[in-house]
N, C-alpha and C positions, 0 to 999 in steps of 0.2 A: 504494500500500500504506500509506504513512504517513498520508495524508489520511484514508483509511477507518478506520485504527486510532484516530486522534485523535478523529474524529467519533463513533465508536462509544463511546469512553470518556466523551465529553462528552454522549452521548445526543442527538446533533445529526443532523438529517436529512442524508443524503448529498448531496442536491441543493442544500442551502443553500450559497450563495456566500459565502466568507469568505477573507480573505488568510491566507497561511500563517503569517506572524508572529503574527497575532491568534489563529489556531487554536492554535498551540503555547503562546502566552501563557495562554490559557484552560485548556489542559491542565495546564500547570505550576502554575496556581493550585489545582488539585485535589490535587496531591501534598503530602504532609507535608513541611514544611521540611527536616527532617533527611535525607530520602531523595534530594532533588534532586541533591546533589553526588556521590552514589554511582552515578548512572546516566549512561550516555553521552547526550549532549545531542541530543534530536530537533530542537531549534531549529537547531543547527549543521548537522545532516544536511540539514534542509529548505533552509537557506540555500545550502549547497554544491550540492545537487542542482538547486536552482532556477537557480543561476548556470550550472552545466554545461549545463542544458537551454536556457536563454535565450541563452547566448553560444556555444553549440555547441562547448564545450570539455570537458575532462575525458576521461580514458581509462578503460579497463576497471578498472584498479587503483583509480582514484578512486571509481568507482561501487561497486565491491566493498567498499571501506572504509566508505562511507556505509551501504550495505546491512547490512554486518556490525555497525556501531554501532546501527542501528535494531533489528536482530534481537536484539542483546545487551540493549538497553533493554527490549524487550518480554519477553524471557525472564526478566530480573530481576524486572520488575513481576509477571509471572505466578507466579514462584517465591515472592515475598513475599506475594502475595495482597492482599486488601482493606486491609490495614493500611498500605499505602503511600499510600492516598487519604484526604484530609481529609474526614470525613463532613459537616461543616458546609459546606464549599466545594462538595462534590458536590451537596448539597441545593439550594444557591443556584443552581448552574449548571443544574440540572434545571428549577427555577422560571423562570429567565431564558429558557431555550430554549422553554418552554411559552408564555411571553408573546410570543415573536417569531413563533410559528407561526400 
């Protein structure tokens, strides 16, 4: 879910292979600086979920917490709309993706 959301916001093909930390870094580059601190961190959620998956740890509460943070992040971004995204960075990201395809 998180990978699809981030790739959609970055206008990145779903089949493109990219590390999770690089993906979230590119996503955060699109956000207006003042908004980043108001949102639950998708980077932290990605790191935690990745660790749980690869080490076969974490319990239901751990997964629910990360899912809740991701959903809250998405809900806030949706409520605030386009003003959370830096238009200049978004244009750069679109050009960068076009050059990699």
